[in-house]
Every structure is written in structure tokens, then in C-alpha cells.
N, C-alpha and C positions, 0 to 999 in steps of 0.2 A: 600231093602231100600238103597237109594243112600248115600254113605259116604259123610259127609259134608266136605267142604274145610277148610284148616288151614288158619285162618285170620292172616296175617303177616303184621306188621307195621314197616317200616324202617324209622328211625328218625335221622336227622342231625341237627347241630346247624345252620350254614350258608349253602348256596348252590351255590358254585362257581365251576368252571371247574377244579377239582382236582381229585386225585386218589380215595378218599373215595366216592365222589359223583358219579363218573363213575362206581365204584363197585356197588353202590346201583341201578343205572340204569340197569346194567347188570343182577343183581339178579331179578329185576322186569321183564325184558324181557325174561330171560332164565329159571327161575324156572318153573317146570311143572304146566301149568294152570289148569290141572284137579285135582291138589292136593292143590294149594294155591290160596287164594284171597289176593292180595297185594296192599298196599297203601304206598306212600312215603310222609313224612311230614318234612318240614323245620321249625324250631322254630323261627329263627331270621328273621329280615326284609332285611338282606343282601343276596339276592338270584338271582343274574343276570343269572346264568346258569339254574335255575328253570324256570325263565321267558322265556329263549330261548327254553328250552325243551317243555314247555307248548304250545308255539307258533308253533314249528316246528315238533312236533311228536304227536302220539296218547297217550302219557303218560301224566297223570295229577299229578302234584306235588302240594300238599296242603301247604299253608304257614300261620303260626300263626301270624307272624309279631312282635315278641318281639323286643323292642328297646334297651334292656340291659339285663344283667343276673338277675337283680332284678326287672324286669317288672312283678309285681305280677298279674296285670290284664290279661296279656297274658298267664302267667302260669296257671291261672284259666281257660282260654279258652282251653289250652292244656288238662287240667284235664277233662273238659267237652267233648272235642273231644274223649278222651279215653273212657269215659263213654258211649258215643253215638256209637262209632265204635266197642267197645268191642273186641280188638284183642286177639288172643290166644298167640301170640309171639310178643314182641316188641324188635327190635334189634337197639340199639343206636349206632351211629357213632359220633365221636368228644367228647372230654371231656366236653365241655360246655353244650352240649345237654344232656349228661349222668349225669351231676352234679345234677340238680334239677329234671331231667326227671325220674331217677330211683325211688326215693322215691314217686314221684307223681304217677308213674305207679303202684307201690304196693298199694298206697292209693286207686287207682281206681280199685283195685283187678284184675290187669292183671295177668294171670296165670304164664307167663314166661317172664322174663326180662333178655335180653342178652346185652352185651356191647362189640363191636369190637374196639380194640385199635390199631391204625394205626402207632403210633410212640412213642418215649420216649419224655416226655414233662414236664417242670415245675420244681419247687424247693420244699422246705420242706412243704410249705402250700398246694401246689397242691397234693403232695404225701399223706399228712394227709387227705385231703378231698376225694381223690380217694380211699384211704384205708377205710375211714368211709363209703362212699357210696357203696363200694363193698358188704356190707352186704345186699344191696337191689338188688344185681345181682344174678341170678341163675347160670350164667356162664359168664366168660370173655374170649374173643377170640382174641389172639394176631395175628398180621400180620406176625411176623417173630420170630425165636428163640431168636434173640437179644432182641426184645420187651418182650417176655415171661420171659427171665432171668431178665430183668429190673424190671418188675412188682413184681417178687418174691424177688429179692435180694435188690433192692433199695426202691421200694414202700412198701415192706413187706406185700403184699397181700397174703392171704393164698393160697398155691399152689393148694389145692383141688378145688378152685374156677376157676382156669385158665386152659382152654382147650389147647390141642396141637395147634401149629400155623396152620392157614389156609392162605397159600400164596395167594397174589393177582393174578388175572389173567386178560388177555386182549383178545379181539377178534383179533387174530394175522392177519387174512385176511384183516382187515381194514387198516393195515399198510403196507402190502406187495402187495396188488392188487390195486394199484393206477392207474387211467386212465391217459394216456399220455397227453390228452388235459387239464387236471387239473394241471399237472406239468408245461406245457407250459404257462398256464395262470398265475400261481404263479411266474414263472421266469420273465414273462413280467412285473408283478407288482413290483417285486424286482429290475428290471432294472430301473424302474422309480424312485427308491430310491437310485440309484447309484451303485448297485451290478452288476458287469460285469462277463463275462465268466471266466476271469483270476483269479477271487477271490477264495481264500480258505474260505469256509463258516463254521464257528464254531457256534454252537447253544447252547442256554440254554433255558429251559422251566421251569417255576415255579414262586413262589411268589418272588417279588423283596424286600426281607427282609435281614437283617444282617445275619441271620442264614444260608442263602444260600451261603455265602462266595463269592459273586460276586466281592468284592473288590480285592480278590486274582486273579481272572480271569483277571481283568483289569490290575493289576500290571504285570501279566504274559505277556499279549499282549504288554504292554509297553516295556518289555525286548525283546520280539521277533520281534518287529517292526524294530530293527536294521538289522535283517536277512531277514525278510519277509515284503515286503511293500504291499502285496496283501491279507492281512487277513481282513475278515469282520465278526464280531460277531453279531448274531441276539439274542436279549434278549426278550423273549416272556413271558409276564405276567405283573402283576401290583403289586404295594406294596408301603409301606411308605418310602423305601430307594431310590426311583426312582430319586427324585430331587438331593439328595446328590451324587448319582453315576453319574448322568449326569454332574454335576459340576466337579467331579473328572476327568471324561473322558475329559472334555473341558480343564481343567488345565494341563493335561498331553499331550494335543495336539493330542488326539486320536479320535476326533469327526468323522473322516472319516472311523474309524475302528469299530464303534458300531452303531447299529440301534435298537431302542426300538420299538417293534411292538405292545405292549399292549396285551390285551386279544384276543386270536384267537381261532376259533373253527375248523380250518383246520390243526390240529396238525399232522395227518398222512402225509399230503402233505409236510409240512414244514420239517419234519424229513427226508423225501426222497430227499430233495435237500441239506441237510447238509453233509459236509465232515467229521465232527467230532461233537459229542455231548459231552458237558462238564457239569458235576454236581459237583461244588466245595464246597458242603455243609459242614457246621460245625456240623449239627445234622440232622438225617433222621430216618425214620422207615424202610419201605421197599418201596423205591421210584418207583412207577408204571411207571414213565416217562423213567426210564432206560430200563425197559422191552419193552416199546413202541419203544424206539430207536433200541433195538435188533431186534424187529419184522420188523422194517423198513430197516434193514441191514445197520444201521448207526453205525460206530465205536464209542466206549464210553470210556471216561476218567472220573473217579469219585474218590471221597475221600474214604479212607479206614476206614470207621466209621460205627457203628451201624449195620443195616441190609444189607448194600450195599455189603459186601463180600459174602453174601448168594446169590447174583445175579451175581456179577462180579468176575470172577476168573482171577487174575493178570497174564498177559502175555498169556492168553488163549483166552478169549473172550472180553478183554478190558484191560485197565491199571488202577491200583489203586495208588493213591498218598496220602501222609499224609495231613490232613487238615491244612489250614492256612500256606501252604508252597509254596511260590511263585516260588522258584527255581525249585523244583521237578515238579510242575504243568507246568511250561514253558518248561522244558525238555521233559515231556510226550507229550505235544502238538507238539513240534518240531520233536520228534520221529515219530509221525504219519503223520505229514505234509510231511516229507521227505521219507516216505516209503509207496508207494501205495500197495505194496505186503502185508505189515502188516495190512493196513486198510482193505484190502479184506479178509484176514485171520480172523480178529476180527469180521468183518461183517458176515461172514459165520458161525463162531462159536457162535456168539451172537444170530443169527437167530435160530440155533438149540436149544440153551438154552430156548428161548422164547417159541418155539413149544413144547419141551419135558417137561418143568417144570412149565411154567406159562401160559399155554393156559386157556382161560376162562372156558372151560368145566370142567376142574379139580377143579377150585375154586367153581363153581356152584354146582357140585356134592358133594363136601365136605360140603358146607353150607346146601344142601338138606338133607344129612345124619344127620347132627347135629340137624337141626330143627326138623326133624321127630323123631329122637331119644328122644329129650327132650319132644316133644309133647306127644309121646306115653307113656313115663314114667310118665307124669303128668295127664293122663286121669283119 
């Protein structure tokens, strides 16, 4: 008799092009098809990346279409979806998806409810709700040791509920094996925006929000402009702080030094034309974009916070600076701009880190073992 497949449901809150969503796509593609039947579900109506994936690939992402966290009609549709699909394992990503999703999953008699926690987030109310809803989780999977410590020590979730970290992984070849004609086309596009061969290209990829610390990058470039008149910063992403940052850039007379590119789906190509990738965040979990920069052989400067030191080793594969520190960030950028040798050294060591520690196969194998272990225990 043929052994039946494990029905796995991966659930997110929104579906934009970020680390959590890319991880879910990777699990869908790479978990063994002879063992798993997999569906991806997005609860909210904010799902531009899901729309892109649905149109451009053979992956189908279902969307419930919730308009808010208390859209009870949509929550009932989610409950009906669970009763119809009858998954063996539900793996939630994002706090908002897991908030109502976990008790509804148990109400729908889902055998196994898991919650992957990608970063540290929220204040006392969030911690209380997460601790309360953890009772509806069979296991919680942190992205880094830093996140695991946070869940135990700050949120006060019982340690027995929390698995060892499963580090995020990427398909490193997507970032290192870029076709030259694609790079040439991208450079031509950027020339149309005013970026010339003489420019040092500094890049940021992520949400344009206060927690990403972009104001400190802007202040740093303001300081460095006295020494370097050929810096151009590419800011890739969207978010609520965009208008404020554009005004700040204009007020400082830096409009020629910054270009907002919005949401892009050619991140590997963009990383390959950057001289330096900078992540000036004030809060992070385990930022996948840093690993992607490593895989693209792009030197990295990042803040010394949360899970970042689990990726970036100071002065070995990148530079770490204190958060919200304009002076040290500017000094780090200047150090790399003036030393091609150091940029090449960090690029080489960063690539080794991506290959040895954060390859997608390691992550998928870890999730596969965890899923099968919990499934077999609950037979």
C-alpha cells in the first residue's frame, strides 16, 4: 500500500517579496514531492508578490483576502479552508497570521500547528498575545539564536515549546551565476537614471520604514559627500517613510546621490552591480538580504544587532557598526570605498559564509527532518 503524503500548509499574513515569503517558496519547490503535498496561503489582501508568483510560475498561492486583523468573515473563510483541505501540518509565518490562525487551526482540528518566528517584534501587548497563543502551538521555530533567546527571556514563552533555530537559506547559485547580458541591460537602465561608470554604488534592500535606520545612512552620505562626490545610493523597496526620506534627501542637497527604485524582482542582478551593501537597521531577526549579498560577492556593512552577528563576522566577512551611529557608519563606508583589497576580501569570505552555512539545502533538510519528526510522533 502506497504511503500517503504529508499535507503541509504554509501560511503568511501578507505576501510581499521578503525573506519569509521567499523561504516559503523555497520550501514549496524543494521539499521532496514524494513525501509532501504542499499549499501556500496568504491571509491578507496585501499580496503583490503572490500575484507576481501566480502569474510568472507554476506555483499557486491561495489568498483569503482579509482586510484587517478583525475581519471575521475572512477568518471564517480561513476556517472553512482548513476544514476542506485538512492539512496534517500548518506552519505559520508572521505574527499576524499566527495570532488568530493558531487557535482557529486547533478549532479546525489540525493535528500539528507550527509557528516560524523570523524576528523580534513588538512590546508588552504583543508579548502577552504571543505567549497566550503559544498554547495553541505544537512547536515554535526561531530563525536565529538571538530570536530564540528573545522568545524565552523577553516574551517568557516556555522553552520546551521552542525548537533549536533553523537558519534561513538561499539558492546561492541564483546570486552568483548571473548572465552578463542581464548585467549589461541593468547598467543601461541605471545609466538612464544618471548612474555612470565613475559612481560608487551603495545599495539597500528592504522595507522603507523607520526601523531600517535609513536616516542614518542618509546622514552618513551627507558627511561623506565632502570627500566623495561620486556616491550613488540605490534604495530598493517601498514603505511609509519614503516621502519623509525623500524630503530629507532634498533638504540636504543629496538628490543626485540617492535613487529610489521601489519594489524590484531582479535582486540578484542589483546586488551584483553594487560596490557595497549597507543594512543600517535598528531591529532585525536574521536578515536574508545580507546572506543574498554574500552570495552575490557584495561587501556588507550592517548594524551589530539581534541576529546579524550570527551572519556577519566583523572584519572577516563584513563590517559591523553600532545602530543609530552616523559617525561609525560613515567611517565604515569610507573604509570600504578606499580599499578595493578589503572589498575583495570581504566578498570572498562572505561568499564562503553563504555557501557553507546558509545554503538553501541545509534549511530545507532541517525543515524536512522537523516536519517528519513531528508528523511521525503524532501518528
